[in-house]
C-alpha positions as CSV (number, residue, x, y, z in Angstrom):
1,M,195.4,227.9,-131.4
2,A,193.0,229.6,-129.1
3,D,192.3,232.4,-131.7
4,T,191.5,230.1,-134.5
5,L,189.0,228.1,-132.3
6,R,187.6,231.4,-131.1
7,R,186.9,232.4,-134.4
8,L,185.3,228.8,-135.6
9,T,183.1,229.2,-132.6
10,N,182.1,232.5,-133.0
11,T,181.1,231.9,-137.1
12,S,179.2,229.3,-136.0
13,S,180.0,227.2,-139.0
14,F,178.5,224.2,-138.0
15,S,175.4,225.9,-137.4
16,V,175.3,227.6,-140.8
17,L,176.0,223.7,-142.5
18,Q,172.7,222.4,-140.4
19,D,170.7,225.4,-141.3
20,K,171.6,224.8,-145.2
21,L,171.3,220.7,-144.6
22,E,167.6,221.6,-143.5
23,S,166.8,223.9,-146.2
24,W,168.2,221.4,-148.8
25,H,166.0,218.9,-147.3
26,K,162.7,220.7,-147.8
27,D,163.4,222.0,-151.0
28,Y,164.9,218.7,-152.2
29,H,161.6,217.5,-154.3
30,V,161.0,220.7,-155.5
31,I,164.3,222.4,-157.1
32,S,165.7,220.7,-160.2
33,C,168.7,218.3,-160.3
34,D,171.4,221.0,-161.1
35,Q,170.0,222.9,-158.2
36,N,170.6,219.6,-155.7
37,L,174.4,219.4,-157.3
38,N,175.1,223.0,-156.6
39,R,173.9,222.8,-153.0
40,C,175.4,219.4,-152.1
41,C,178.6,221.2,-154.1
42,E,178.2,224.1,-151.8
43,L,178.1,221.8,-148.5
44,I,181.2,219.8,-149.6
45,E,183.0,223.3,-149.9
46,L,181.9,224.5,-147.0
47,T,182.8,221.2,-144.7
48,A,186.3,221.1,-146.5
49,K,186.9,224.6,-145.3
50,I,185.9,223.4,-141.7
51,Q,187.9,220.3,-141.9
52,G,191.1,222.7,-142.8
53,Q,190.4,225.0,-139.8
54,L,190.1,221.7,-137.8
55,F,193.6,220.6,-139.5
56,A,195.2,223.8,-138.8
57,I,193.8,223.5,-135.2
58,L,195.1,220.1,-135.1
59,N,198.6,220.9,-136.3
60,L,198.8,223.9,-133.5
61,A,197.7,221.7,-130.7
62,A,200.5,219.1,-131.7
63,A,202.8,221.7,-132.1
64,E,202.2,222.8,-128.3
65,G,202.5,219.4,-127.2
66,G,205.8,218.9,-128.0
67,H,207.6,216.3,-130.0
68,Y,205.9,213.1,-128.5
69,A,203.0,214.9,-127.3
70,G,199.6,213.3,-128.9
71,V,201.5,211.0,-130.9
72,D,199.3,207.7,-129.9
73,T,195.9,209.6,-130.6
74,L,197.4,210.5,-133.9
75,K,198.1,206.4,-134.5
76,T,195.2,205.3,-133.1
77,R,192.6,207.9,-134.4
78,L,193.5,209.9,-137.3
79,L,195.6,207.6,-139.1
80,P,193.0,204.8,-139.5
81,W,190.2,207.1,-140.3
82,L,192.4,208.6,-143.0
83,G,193.0,205.1,-144.4
84,T,189.5,204.2,-144.5
85,C,188.4,207.4,-146.2
86,Y,190.7,207.8,-148.8
87,F,192.2,204.3,-149.7
88,M,190.4,201.2,-151.1
89,T,191.8,198.1,-152.1
90,R,189.5,196.8,-154.5
91,P,186.3,197.8,-155.8
92,S,183.3,196.7,-154.2
93,V,180.8,196.0,-156.7
94,S,181.3,193.9,-160.2
95,D,180.7,195.1,-163.7
96,D,176.9,193.9,-164.1
97,T,176.4,195.8,-161.2
98,S,177.9,199.2,-162.2
99,L,175.8,198.8,-165.5
100,Q,172.5,198.4,-163.5
101,L,173.7,201.2,-161.2
102,I,174.1,203.1,-164.6
103,Q,170.7,202.4,-165.6
104,D,168.8,203.4,-162.2
105,S,170.8,206.4,-162.5
106,V,169.6,207.3,-166.0
107,E,166.0,206.5,-164.8
108,K,165.9,208.6,-161.9
109,D,167.3,211.5,-164.0
110,R,164.5,210.8,-166.7
111,R,162.0,210.7,-163.7
112,I,163.7,214.2,-162.0
113,R,163.1,215.9,-165.3
114,E,159.5,214.4,-165.4
115,L,159.2,215.9,-162.0
116,S,160.9,219.2,-163.1
117,V,158.5,219.5,-166.0
118,S,155.5,218.9,-164.2
119,H,156.7,221.4,-161.2
120,D,157.3,223.8,-163.8
121,S,153.7,223.4,-165.7
122,D,152.3,223.9,-161.9
123,R,154.1,226.6,-161.1
124,H,152.5,228.1,-164.3
125,K,149.2,227.2,-163.0
126,F,149.7,228.7,-159.7
127,E,151.0,231.8,-160.9
128,T,147.9,232.0,-163.6
129,Q,145.7,231.4,-160.5
130,L,147.6,234.0,-158.3
131,C,147.2,236.9,-161.0
132,S,143.3,236.2,-161.2
133,T,143.2,236.3,-157.3
134,R,145.2,239.3,-157.4
135,L,142.8,240.9,-160.0
136,Q,139.8,239.5,-158.0
137,L,141.4,241.1,-154.7
138,D,142.0,244.7,-156.6
139,S,138.3,244.4,-157.6
140,V,137.0,244.0,-154.1
141,R,139.3,246.6,-152.7
142,S,137.6,249.2,-155.3
143,E,134.4,247.9,-154.3
144,L,135.3,248.3,-150.3
145,V,136.6,251.8,-151.2
146,E,133.1,252.8,-152.7
147,V,131.7,251.4,-149.8
148,Q,133.7,253.3,-147.6
149,N,132.9,256.7,-149.6
150,E,129.2,255.7,-149.1
151,L,129.4,254.9,-145.4
152,D,131.2,258.6,-145.0
153,D,128.4,260.2,-146.8
154,T,126.0,258.4,-144.7
155,K,127.7,259.6,-141.4
156,S,127.8,263.3,-142.7
157,K,124.4,263.1,-143.8
158,S,123.6,262.0,-140.4
159,A,125.8,264.0,-138.2
160,T,124.1,266.9,-140.1
161,T,120.4,265.4,-139.5
162,L,121.7,265.2,-135.6
163,L,122.7,268.8,-135.3
164,A,119.6,269.7,-136.8
165,T,117.4,267.6,-134.3
166,E,119.7,268.9,-131.3
167,D,119.0,272.3,-132.1
168,E,115.3,271.5,-132.5
169,I,115.6,269.8,-129.1
170,L,117.2,272.7,-127.6
171,Q,114.8,274.9,-129.1
172,L,111.9,272.7,-127.7
173,K,113.7,272.9,-124.0
174,A,113.7,276.8,-124.5
175,D,110.4,276.9,-125.5
176,L,109.3,274.4,-122.3
177,R,111.5,276.4,-119.9
178,S,109.7,279.8,-121.0
179,A,106.3,277.9,-120.6
180,H,107.2,277.0,-117.0
181,E,108.3,280.7,-116.5
182,Q,105.0,281.8,-117.5
183,L,103.0,279.4,-115.6
184,D,104.9,280.4,-112.4
185,I,103.9,283.8,-113.5
186,Y,100.4,282.9,-113.7
187,K,100.4,280.9,-110.5
188,R,102.1,283.7,-108.5
189,K,99.6,286.1,-109.9
190,M,96.2,283.9,-109.2
191,E,97.9,283.3,-105.6
192,G,98.0,287.5,-105.2
193,L,94.3,287.0,-106.7
194,D,93.3,284.7,-104.0
195,D,95.1,286.6,-101.2
196,Y,93.8,289.7,-102.7
197,E,90.1,288.1,-102.3
198,R,90.9,287.0,-99.1
199,R,91.9,290.3,-97.7
200,I,88.7,291.5,-99.3
201,R,86.4,288.8,-97.8
202,L,88.1,289.9,-94.3
203,L,87.4,293.4,-94.8
204,R,83.5,292.6,-95.9
205,E,83.3,291.0,-92.8
206,E,85.1,293.5,-90.6
207,V,82.9,296.3,-92.3
208,S,79.6,294.0,-91.3
209,Y,80.8,293.5,-87.8
210,L,81.7,297.4,-87.4
211,S,78.4,298.2,-88.9
212,T,76.9,296.0,-86.8
213,E,78.4,297.4,-84.0
214,K,77.8,300.7,-84.8
215,A,73.8,300.0,-84.9
216,M,74.3,298.5,-81.9
217,L,76.0,301.4,-80.1
218,Q,73.4,304.1,-81.7
219,D,70.7,302.0,-80.3
220,R,72.1,301.7,-77.1
221,L,72.7,305.5,-77.4
222,V,69.0,306.3,-78.4
223,R,67.9,303.9,-75.4
224,S,69.9,305.3,-72.9
225,R,68.8,309.1,-74.1
226,S,64.9,308.1,-74.0
227,P,63.1,309.0,-70.8
228,S,60.9,305.8,-71.1
229,P,62.3,303.0,-68.8
230,L,60.3,300.4,-71.0
231,P,63.0,300.1,-73.2
232,L,65.5,299.5,-70.5
233,L,63.2,296.7,-69.2
234,S,63.1,294.8,-72.6
235,R,66.5,294.9,-73.3
236,S,67.1,291.1,-73.3
237,S,64.3,290.7,-75.6
238,S,65.5,293.1,-78.1
239,P,65.9,291.5,-81.5
240,V,68.3,293.4,-82.8
241,R,70.6,292.6,-79.8
242,S,69.8,289.1,-79.5
243,E,71.0,288.0,-83.3
244,S,73.9,290.5,-83.3
245,P,77.1,288.3,-84.3
246,T,80.3,288.1,-82.1
247,R,83.7,288.8,-84.0
248,A,84.4,285.4,-83.3
249,Q,81.2,284.3,-85.8
250,L,81.7,286.6,-88.2
251,T,85.6,285.6,-88.8
252,N,84.7,282.0,-88.6
253,S,85.1,281.1,-92.1
254,S,88.3,282.9,-92.8
255,R,89.7,281.9,-89.7
256,H,88.6,278.1,-90.6
257,A,90.3,278.4,-94.4
258,R,93.7,279.9,-92.4
259,L,93.8,277.3,-89.7
260,V,93.5,274.5,-92.9
261,S,96.2,276.2,-94.5
262,R,98.7,276.6,-91.9
263,L,98.3,272.9,-91.2
264,S,99.0,272.5,-94.5
265,D,102.0,274.6,-94.3
266,L,102.8,272.3,-91.1
267,Y,103.0,269.0,-93.2
268,A,105.3,270.7,-95.9
269,V,107.7,272.9,-94.1
270,E,107.8,272.3,-90.3
271,R,107.6,268.7,-90.4
272,L,110.7,268.5,-93.1
273,E,112.6,270.5,-90.8
274,A,112.2,268.6,-87.8
275,Q,112.7,265.2,-89.8
276,S,115.7,266.4,-91.1
277,L,116.9,267.5,-87.5
278,L,116.0,264.0,-86.4
279,R,118.1,262.5,-88.7
280,R,121.1,263.5,-87.4
281,Y,120.8,261.7,-84.4
282,I,118.3,258.7,-85.3
283,S,118.8,256.8,-88.3
284,D,115.8,254.7,-88.4
285,V,113.8,256.6,-90.5
286,E,110.3,255.1,-89.3
287,M,111.4,255.9,-85.8
288,V,111.4,259.4,-86.9
289,Q,108.0,259.5,-88.7
290,K,106.6,258.0,-85.6
291,I,107.9,260.8,-83.2
292,I,106.8,263.5,-85.9
293,F,103.2,261.9,-85.7
294,I,103.1,261.3,-82.0
295,A,104.4,264.9,-81.5
296,V,101.8,266.4,-83.4
297,V,99.2,264.3,-81.8
298,E,100.3,264.8,-78.2
299,S,100.3,268.7,-79.0
300,F,96.6,268.7,-80.3
301,N,95.3,266.7,-76.9
302,A,97.4,269.3,-74.8
303,A,96.4,272.2,-76.7
304,K,92.7,270.9,-76.5
305,L,93.1,270.4,-72.5
306,A,94.5,273.9,-72.4
307,Y,91.9,275.5,-74.5
308,R,88.8,274.3,-72.0
309,Q,90.9,275.2,-69.0
310,F,91.3,278.7,-70.5
311,K,88.0,278.8,-71.5
312,L,87.0,278.1,-68.1
313,R,89.1,281.2,-66.6
314,V,87.8,283.5,-69.2
315,R,84.0,282.5,-68.3
316,K,85.0,282.9,-64.5
317,T,86.1,286.3,-65.1
318,L,83.6,287.6,-67.1
319,S,80.5,286.1,-65.7
320,P,80.1,288.7,-62.6
321,S,80.3,291.7,-65.3
322,H,78.6,289.8,-68.5
323,F,75.5,291.6,-69.8
324,G,74.9,291.9,-73.6
325,P,72.6,289.9,-76.4
326,E,75.4,287.2,-76.6
327,S,75.7,284.2,-74.2
328,L,78.6,283.9,-72.0
329,E,80.1,281.0,-74.2
330,D,80.0,283.4,-76.9
331,A,81.3,286.3,-75.1
332,A,84.3,283.8,-73.8
333,V,85.0,282.5,-77.5
334,D,85.2,286.2,-78.9
335,Y,87.5,287.3,-75.8
336,I,89.5,284.3,-76.7
337,V,89.8,284.9,-80.6
338,R,90.4,288.9,-80.0
339,N,93.2,288.0,-77.2
340,M,95.1,284.8,-78.9
341,D,98.2,286.2,-77.7
342,L,97.5,285.1,-73.8
343,Y,97.4,281.7,-74.5
344,D,100.8,280.2,-72.7
345,V,102.2,277.9,-75.7
346,Q,105.5,277.3,-73.5
347,T,103.3,275.7,-71.1
348,T,102.0,273.2,-73.8
349,V,104.9,272.5,-75.1
350,N,106.6,271.3,-72.1
351,D,103.4,269.4,-71.4
352,V,103.9,267.5,-74.4
353,I,107.7,266.9,-74.3
354,N,107.0,265.4,-70.7
355,V,104.2,263.1,-72.1
356,M,106.6,262.1,-75.1
357,N,109.3,261.3,-72.6
358,V,107.5,258.7,-71.4
359,N,105.8,257.2,-74.3
360,P,106.7,253.5,-74.8
361,R,106.0,253.4,-78.6
362,I,109.3,256.0,-79.4
363,S,112.8,256.0,-78.5
364,F,115.2,259.1,-78.5
365,P,119.0,259.2,-77.8
366,P,119.8,259.7,-74.4
367,E,122.3,262.8,-75.2
368,V,119.6,265.0,-76.7
369,D,116.0,265.8,-76.1
370,F,112.6,266.2,-77.5
371,A,113.1,269.8,-77.5
372,L,115.1,269.5,-80.6
373,I,111.7,269.6,-82.4
374,S,110.3,272.4,-79.9
375,T,109.4,274.9,-83.1
376,L,106.9,272.0,-84.8
377,I,105.5,271.3,-81.3
378,R,104.6,275.3,-80.7
379,E,103.2,275.8,-84.1
380,A,101.3,272.6,-83.8
381,C,99.9,273.7,-80.2
382,R,98.9,277.1,-81.7
383,V,97.2,275.7,-84.8
384,A,95.2,273.3,-82.1
385,F,94.4,276.0,-79.7
386,A,93.0,278.1,-82.6
387,M,91.0,275.7,-84.1
388,Q,89.2,275.1,-80.9
389,T,87.6,278.6,-81.5
390,L,85.9,277.4,-85.0
391,E,82.2,276.7,-85.0
392,P,82.6,273.4,-85.0
393,P,85.9,273.1,-83.8
394,L,88.4,270.9,-85.9
395,D,90.2,267.9,-84.7
396,L,92.7,265.3,-85.8
397,A,91.1,261.8,-86.6
398,F,91.4,258.8,-84.4
399,A,94.8,256.8,-85.5
400,S,95.8,253.7,-84.3
401,D,98.7,250.9,-85.9
402,G,97.3,248.1,-87.4
403,E,94.0,249.7,-88.0
404,L,92.2,249.0,-91.3
405,Y,93.7,251.4,-94.2
406,N,91.0,254.0,-95.3
407,E,91.4,255.6,-98.3
408,N,89.1,258.5,-97.4
409,K,91.0,259.5,-94.4
410,Y,94.7,258.6,-95.7
411,R,97.1,258.6,-98.6
412,R,100.0,256.0,-98.6
413,S,103.1,257.0,-98.5
414,Y,105.8,256.3,-101.3
415,D,107.6,253.4,-99.7
416,S,104.1,251.7,-98.7
417,E,103.0,248.4,-99.8
418,F,99.8,249.4,-102.2
419,S,98.4,246.0,-101.8
420,A,98.5,245.7,-98.0
421,P,95.1,246.4,-96.3
422,L,96.8,247.3,-92.5
423,V,98.3,250.7,-91.4
424,M,101.9,249.8,-90.2
425,Y,102.5,253.2,-88.8
426,H,101.2,257.0,-89.3
427,V,103.2,259.6,-90.5
428,W,100.6,262.3,-90.5
429,P,97.2,262.8,-88.8
430,A,94.1,263.5,-90.8
431,L,91.9,266.6,-89.9
432,M,88.3,266.3,-89.2
433,E,85.4,268.6,-89.0
434,G,83.0,266.6,-87.1
435,D,82.7,263.2,-89.4
436,V,83.9,264.9,-92.3
437,V,87.9,264.6,-93.6
438,L,88.9,268.2,-94.5
439,V,92.7,267.3,-95.0
440,K,94.0,263.7,-95.9
441,G,96.6,262.3,-93.6
442,E,99.4,260.2,-94.6
443,A,100.3,256.4,-93.7
444,V,102.6,253.7,-94.2
445,T,100.8,250.1,-95.5
446,R,102.5,247.0,-95.2
447,R,102.1,243.5,-94.7
448,G,102.6,242.2,-91.5
449,A,101.6,244.8,-89.6
450,L,99.6,243.4,-86.7
451,W,102.8,241.1,-86.0
452,S,105.2,244.5,-85.9
453,R,102.6,246.2,-83.8
454,S,102.7,243.3,-81.3
455,R,106.1,243.0,-81.3
456,S,106.8,246.9,-80.7
457,R,104.3,246.9,-77.9
458,S,106.1,244.3,-76.2
459,V,109.6,246.0,-76.6
460,S,110.1,247.8,-73.4
461,P,107.0,246.9,-70.8
462,V,109.2,248.3,-68.0
463,R,108.9,251.8,-69.3
464,S,105.7,251.5,-70.6
465,R,104.5,250.9,-66.7
466,S,106.5,253.3,-65.3
467,L,104.8,256.7,-65.9
468,S,105.6,260.0,-64.2
469,P,103.2,261.9,-62.1
470,S,102.6,264.4,-64.7
471,R,101.8,261.6,-67.1
472,S,99.4,260.2,-64.3
473,L,97.4,263.6,-63.8
474,A,97.3,264.1,-67.6
475,F,95.8,260.7,-67.9
476,N,93.3,260.9,-65.4
477,S,92.4,264.8,-66.5
478,K,92.1,263.1,-70.0
479,R,90.0,260.5,-69.0
480,S,87.6,262.8,-67.2
481,L,87.3,265.1,-70.3
482,S,86.4,262.9,-73.2
483,P,86.9,259.2,-74.2
484,H,87.9,260.2,-77.6
485,R,90.9,262.4,-76.9
486,L,91.8,259.4,-74.4
487,R,92.2,257.2,-77.2
488,A,94.3,259.7,-79.2
489,S,96.7,260.6,-76.6
490,L,97.3,257.2,-76.3
491,L,98.8,256.9,-79.8
């Protein structure tokens, strides 16, 4: 019994019967009468097969229970059901009712045939529409194939045009690169020509100076050999000696151009190197630029003070033995120009570092020192010292945070607000010859510069008051020299 029940379960006969019933229900009004009858017979046959298997299982179950097991169930359930289904005592309808039922059946058959005919006509119509739709679809497909072919042709032509355009672009880039190379070659040649002209000018000045010196020596030799003492008495009134230029005067223009160019190199090379060194320890770019600016300004101030002290010593040394057509001042300047290597630049660098250590406007990490940018300070001191030997001497323009921006003296940095009228802080000082601006500086202009300035001044009042003795001496000496330099040193 268990095997029979297992087979009946595995075959899923009732599921198949339910699926067939649902399919017949969906197609009942579509298919014909014969097809409906065939499906009904098929379901009856399937139901009979299932009932046969169930009766076999019933027989086996009753046999397994023995002679008396299951008798009550068979009597109460199976036998009444069999009597109800298979036996009828009397017909339930009359003859008239049977006739009416037959007529209804005939009418239904007629309607079913009409529906079948209409269904066939509709199906034929739908098939005709389907054929026409298929023809239209084929035509659309052919058009789509033609459009695809045209698109492929257009793509191939576009690719060919693009390749040609890329070749032209590469050719133009190559031409541009060669033009840049030729331009660099011409620039180098021009720089070489400028260098040659500078050398020629220097050589001409040297020749002129040597010729003048030769004439002076020959004149002295002639006067020393002359027996008349009159020329010796009129030595100070000799027009040749009184008008003979010194070496400093002869080389003033060339040294002027060289020093201006050297200051520009400081801005382009040493400043960037110092900035990259400071950025390793200070993340604030504004503070780094302020440190570099104050270092350059203090280098000029210290170098000018060192030049005056050095000049006083030279005048004191030359005054006992000085005689000649030039004045003592010119002789001292000429001596300094000839002996620039006697300038103790390291002492000036140390003074600048000491002044920067007590400057309240800048800060520096405690683990390092301002000696980190000593290269920039040393070169700035040398340039500033040499600029004092020119006639007239060159100096830096006075600068103050929060001042009104002057386009003649400064140019704005790239991160400035170009509509701001006030200077937030300075990046590089302007070079002045008297009241004339030779080289523009660089400044940062932003709105709210006065508020930032007052805020920065009030950051560390204790530090600004606790000046070292060397700083106090430097301030006192600068006050006694020039108020202009005093204001510049306080930057």
